[in-house]
C-alpha positions as CSV (number, residue, x, y, z in Angstrom):
1,X,-17.7,10.4,-8.6
2,X,-19.5,7.0,-8.4
3,X,-17.3,3.9,-8.5
4,X,-18.4,0.3,-8.0
5,X,-16.9,-1.3,-5.0
6,X,-14.9,-4.4,-5.9
7,X,-15.7,-7.6,-4.1
8,X,-14.1,-11.0,-3.5
9,X,-15.0,-12.1,-7.0
10,X,-12.9,-9.2,-8.3
11,X,-10.0,-10.2,-6.1
12,X,-10.2,-13.8,-7.3
13,X,-10.3,-12.6,-10.9
14,X,-7.3,-10.4,-10.3
15,X,-5.4,-13.3,-8.9
16,X,-5.7,-15.2,-12.1
17,X,-4.2,-12.3,-14.0
18,X,-1.5,-11.5,-11.5
19,X,-0.4,-15.2,-11.3
20,X,0.7,-14.9,-14.9
21,X,3.1,-12.1,-14.2
22,X,4.3,-12.4,-10.6
23,X,5.7,-15.1,-8.4
24,X,4.0,-15.3,-5.0
25,X,5.8,-13.6,-2.2
26,X,6.8,-15.6,0.9
27,X,4.7,-15.7,4.0
28,X,7.2,-16.0,6.9
29,X,6.6,-17.1,10.4
30,X,9.6,-15.6,12.2
31,X,10.1,-17.2,15.6
32,X,11.8,-14.2,17.1
33,X,8.9,-11.9,16.2
34,X,6.3,-14.3,17.5
35,X,8.2,-14.6,20.8
36,X,8.5,-10.8,21.0
37,X,4.8,-10.2,20.4
38,X,3.6,-13.2,22.3
39,X,1.5,-14.2,19.2
40,X,1.8,-16.5,16.2
41,X,3.1,-13.9,13.7
42,X,3.0,-14.3,9.9
43,X,4.7,-11.7,7.7
44,X,3.6,-11.3,4.0
45,X,6.9,-10.1,2.4
46,X,5.7,-7.7,-0.3
47,X,9.1,-6.0,0.0
48,X,10.3,-8.9,-2.3
49,X,8.1,-7.9,-5.2
50,X,9.9,-6.8,-8.4
51,X,9.4,-3.1,-7.5
52,X,9.9,-3.8,-3.8
53,X,6.2,-3.1,-2.9
54,X,2.7,-4.6,-3.0
55,X,1.3,-2.0,-5.4
56,X,2.6,-3.8,-8.4
57,X,-0.3,-6.2,-8.1
58,X,-2.8,-3.4,-8.7
59,X,-0.8,-1.9,-11.6
60,X,-0.8,-5.2,-13.4
61,X,-4.5,-5.8,-12.9
62,X,-5.3,-2.3,-14.2
63,X,-2.8,-2.6,-17.1
64,X,-4.3,-5.9,-18.3
65,X,-7.8,-4.3,-18.5
66,X,-6.9,-1.2,-20.5
67,X,-8.9,-0.6,-23.6
68,X,-7.1,-0.1,-26.9
69,X,-7.9,3.7,-26.7
70,X,-6.4,3.9,-23.2
71,X,-3.3,2.0,-24.3
72,X,-2.8,4.4,-27.2
73,X,-3.4,7.6,-25.1
74,X,-1.0,6.4,-22.3
75,X,-1.3,6.7,-18.5
76,X,-0.8,9.6,-16.2
77,X,-0.7,9.4,-12.5
78,X,0.8,10.9,-9.3
79,X,2.7,9.1,-6.7
80,X,5.2,9.4,-3.8
81,X,6.8,6.3,-5.2
82,X,5.3,2.8,-4.9
83,X,2.1,3.4,-6.9
84,X,4.2,5.2,-9.5
85,X,6.5,2.2,-9.7
86,X,3.5,-0.1,-10.1
87,X,2.1,2.0,-13.0
88,X,5.6,2.2,-14.6
89,X,6.0,-1.6,-14.3
90,X,2.5,-2.3,-15.8
91,X,3.1,0.2,-18.6
92,X,6.3,-1.5,-19.6
93,X,4.7,-4.9,-19.3
94,X,1.8,-3.9,-21.6
95,X,3.7,-1.5,-23.9
96,X,2.0,1.7,-22.8
97,X,3.5,5.2,-22.2
98,X,3.4,6.3,-18.6
99,X,3.9,9.8,-17.1
100,X,4.2,10.0,-13.3
101,X,4.1,13.2,-11.2
102,X,5.9,13.1,-7.9
103,X,6.5,15.7,-5.2
104,X,9.8,17.5,-4.9
105,X,12.0,15.6,-2.5
106,X,10.3,12.3,-3.2
107,X,12.1,9.0,-2.3
108,X,15.1,8.8,-4.6
109,X,15.1,5.0,-4.6
110,X,11.5,5.0,-6.0
111,X,12.1,7.8,-8.5
112,X,15.1,6.0,-9.9
113,X,13.1,2.8,-10.2
114,X,10.2,4.6,-12.1
115,X,12.7,6.0,-14.6
116,X,14.5,2.6,-15.1
117,X,11.1,1.1,-15.8
118,X,10.7,3.6,-18.7
119,X,8.3,6.1,-17.2
120,X,8.6,9.9,-17.6
121,X,8.9,11.4,-14.1
122,X,7.9,15.0,-13.5
123,X,8.6,16.5,-10.1
124,X,5.9,19.0,-9.0
125,X,4.7,20.3,-5.7
126,X,5.5,19.9,-2.1
127,X,3.6,16.8,-1.4
128,X,1.5,14.0,-3.0
129,X,-1.7,16.0,-3.2
130,X,0.0,18.8,-5.1
131,X,1.3,16.3,-7.6
132,X,-2.1,14.6,-7.9
133,X,-3.8,17.9,-8.8
134,X,-1.3,18.6,-11.5
135,X,-1.4,15.1,-12.9
136,X,-5.2,15.2,-13.2
137,X,-4.9,18.5,-15.1
138,X,-2.3,17.1,-17.5
139,X,-4.4,14.0,-18.1
140,X,-7.4,16.0,-19.0
141,X,-5.5,18.3,-21.3
142,X,-3.9,15.3,-23.2
143,X,-7.0,13.1,-23.0
144,X,-4.8,10.4,-21.4
145,X,-6.0,7.8,-18.8
146,X,-5.6,9.3,-15.4
147,X,-4.9,6.6,-12.8
148,X,-5.9,7.5,-9.3
149,X,-3.8,5.7,-6.7
150,X,-6.9,5.2,-4.5
151,X,-10.2,5.6,-6.5
152,X,-9.5,2.7,-8.9
153,X,-11.5,-0.5,-8.3
154,X,-9.0,-2.5,-10.4
155,X,-6.1,-1.4,-8.2
156,X,-8.0,-2.3,-5.1
157,X,-8.9,-5.7,-6.3
158,X,-5.3,-6.3,-7.5
159,X,-3.6,-5.5,-4.2
160,X,-6.3,-7.6,-2.4
161,X,-4.6,-10.7,-3.8
162,X,-1.8,-10.3,-1.2
163,X,-4.3,-11.0,1.6
164,X,-5.9,-13.8,-0.5
165,X,-2.5,-15.5,-0.6
166,X,-2.0,-15.1,3.1
167,X,-5.4,-16.8,3.9
168,X,-4.7,-19.6,1.5
169,X,-1.8,-20.5,3.8
170,X,-3.3,-19.5,7.2
171,X,-7.1,-19.5,6.8
172,X,-7.7,-19.3,10.6
173,X,-5.9,-16.0,11.0
174,X,-7.3,-13.9,14.0
175,X,-5.9,-10.5,13.1
176,X,-4.6,-8.8,10.0
177,X,-2.7,-5.5,10.3
178,X,-2.4,-3.4,7.1
179,X,-0.8,0.0,6.5
180,X,-3.0,2.9,5.3
181,X,-1.8,5.6,3.0
182,X,-4.5,6.4,0.5
183,X,-6.3,3.2,1.6
184,X,-6.3,1.0,-1.5
185,X,-4.2,-1.7,0.3
186,X,-6.3,-1.7,3.4
187,X,-9.5,-1.8,1.3
188,X,-8.3,-4.7,-0.8
189,X,-7.1,-6.6,2.3
190,X,-10.4,-6.1,4.1
191,X,-12.4,-7.2,1.0
192,X,-10.4,-10.4,0.7
193,X,-10.2,-11.1,4.5
194,X,-13.9,-10.5,5.3
195,X,-15.0,-12.2,2.1
196,X,-13.2,-15.4,3.1
197,X,-13.6,-15.3,6.9
198,X,-15.7,-12.5,8.4
199,X,-14.3,-13.2,11.9
200,X,-10.9,-11.9,11.0
201,X,-10.2,-8.5,12.6
202,X,-8.7,-6.2,10.0
203,X,-6.7,-3.3,11.5
204,X,-5.6,-0.3,9.5
205,X,-2.5,1.6,10.5
206,X,-1.6,5.2,9.7
207,X,1.1,7.6,10.8
208,X,0.3,10.1,13.5
209,X,2.1,12.6,11.3
210,X,-0.3,12.1,8.4
211,X,-3.7,11.2,10.0
212,X,-6.1,12.4,7.3
213,X,-7.6,9.0,6.5
214,X,-7.7,8.0,10.2
215,X,-9.6,11.2,11.1
216,X,-11.9,10.6,8.1
217,X,-12.5,7.0,9.1
218,X,-13.4,8.0,12.6
219,X,-15.7,10.9,11.5
220,X,-17.3,8.8,8.7
221,X,-16.7,11.7,6.3
222,X,-13.8,13.1,4.4
223,X,-11.4,15.2,6.5
224,X,-8.5,17.1,4.9
225,X,-5.5,18.1,7.0
226,X,-2.2,20.0,6.6
227,X,1.0,18.7,5.0
228,X,2.1,15.3,6.3
229,X,4.9,15.2,8.8
230,X,6.3,11.6,8.4
231,X,9.3,9.9,7.0
232,X,6.9,7.1,5.8
233,X,6.2,8.5,2.3
234,X,3.8,5.6,1.6
235,X,1.5,6.9,4.4
236,X,1.8,10.6,3.6
237,X,-1.6,11.7,2.3
238,X,-3.5,14.8,3.5
239,X,-6.8,14.2,1.5
240,X,-8.7,10.8,1.7
241,X,-9.8,8.9,-1.4
242,X,-13.6,8.4,-1.4
243,X,-13.8,4.8,-2.6
244,X,-11.2,3.3,-0.2
245,X,-12.8,5.3,2.6
246,X,-16.2,4.0,1.8
247,X,-14.9,0.4,1.9
248,X,-12.9,0.9,5.1
249,X,-15.8,2.5,6.8
250,X,-17.8,-0.7,6.1
251,X,-15.1,-3.4,6.6
252,X,-12.3,-2.3,8.9
253,X,-12.6,-3.3,12.5
254,X,-10.2,-0.6,13.8
255,X,-7.6,1.9,12.7
256,X,-4.6,2.9,14.7
257,X,-2.1,5.7,14.6
258,X,1.6,5.0,15.2
259,X,4.3,7.6,16.0
260,X,7.5,8.2,14.0
261,X,9.4,6.6,16.9
262,X,7.2,3.5,16.7
263,X,7.7,3.3,13.0
264,X,11.5,3.5,13.3
265,X,11.4,0.9,16.1
266,X,9.5,-1.4,13.8
267,X,12.0,-1.0,11.0
268,X,14.7,-2.0,13.5
269,X,12.6,-4.9,14.7
270,X,12.2,-6.3,11.2
271,X,16.0,-6.2,10.7
272,X,16.9,-7.6,14.0
273,X,14.2,-10.2,14.5
274,X,13.2,-11.3,10.9
275,X,16.2,-10.2,8.7
276,X,13.9,-8.1,6.6
277,X,14.1,-4.5,5.2
278,X,10.9,-2.5,5.6
279,X,10.3,1.1,4.6
280,X,8.2,3.3,6.9
281,X,4.8,2.2,5.5
282,X,6.0,-1.4,5.4
283,X,6.8,-1.3,9.1
284,X,3.5,0.2,10.1
285,X,1.7,-3.1,10.6
286,X,4.4,-4.4,13.0
287,X,4.4,-1.1,14.9
288,X,0.7,-1.4,15.5
289,X,0.9,-5.1,16.4
290,X,3.5,-4.3,19.1
291,X,1.2,-1.5,20.4
292,X,-1.6,-4.0,20.7
293,X,0.6,-6.9,22.1
294,X,-1.6,-7.5,25.1
295,X,-4.7,-7.8,22.9
296,X,-3.2,-10.2,20.3
297,X,-1.4,-12.4,22.8
298,X,-1.8,-16.0,21.8
299,X,-3.5,-15.2,18.5
300,X,-2.6,-15.8,14.9
301,X,-1.6,-12.5,13.5
302,X,-0.8,-11.4,9.9
303,X,1.3,-8.5,9.1
304,X,1.4,-7.0,5.6
305,X,5.0,-5.8,5.0
306,X,3.9,-3.6,2.1
307,X,7.3,-2.4,0.9
308,X,11.0,-2.2,1.4
309,X,12.1,0.8,-0.6
310,X,14.0,2.5,2.2
311,X,16.9,4.9,1.1
312,X,20.2,3.5,2.5
313,X,21.1,6.7,4.3
314,X,17.7,6.7,6.1
315,X,18.2,3.0,7.0
316,X,21.6,3.8,8.4
317,X,20.2,6.7,10.4
318,X,17.3,4.6,11.8
319,X,19.7,1.7,12.8
320,X,22.1,4.2,14.4
321,X,19.2,5.4,16.6
């Protein structure tokens, strides 16, 4: 599959669309976190989006550009939750039918949100990649528009607008930490950051329990691994997407793995030191920044808090230690 890489122009175009439908999320500068990390820390609160996650940006950008034929045929996709919510939100906004395949045992908060937004939700398979395969087959059979959660230039450009907003407020940022699941968020962030200021170091963060994209990024080729072992469902992929991987290979300065304990600790840190709720993927950037605290000391550091859709029972368990 050959897809055109989006560039800064695409991100700027997406911003004009997204500004029509979404309010800008806050960029906070929590003193407690800055003191804790020894850096000037800025948190982009994408957990405050209507679906509780940054991916709504990409969904709206894609929905706006659907052809009449695609609108009539509807959208089919696969998701562990946040991408599915974004497609459901966009489908409702633009009056399009959406069917979303999700793995058995997917985040119940995200599943309920997709259904409230009017999407048909089909549970299939043990993980995201099982659901993705089935969704592609269904879309082909029904001649519907299949929406890849990674290999979609419009999604990547859309989510890149979060970083654009960060840099409009703090243009002299030194580091930007971004979670990596399929890689659309990190790709969009890197396109925006490097397009505006090539000196910014963009660091991707993946769970050590789901390191397929990390291993692919290191090897500079696709690496498929076994089933993910992480509570951070937004990071749980075992097969990389080709377009985000190509962009990350070119633009990311580094990628780190963080452990389940480090992710849990970062969830607690956000609650305790910034009064913010982060899901596992949303806490990944903070977990990596803490890991690199000696390196980022005294620097201006941006953290993409990508989502806050954490089931209450899991939050209680994490806070209880």
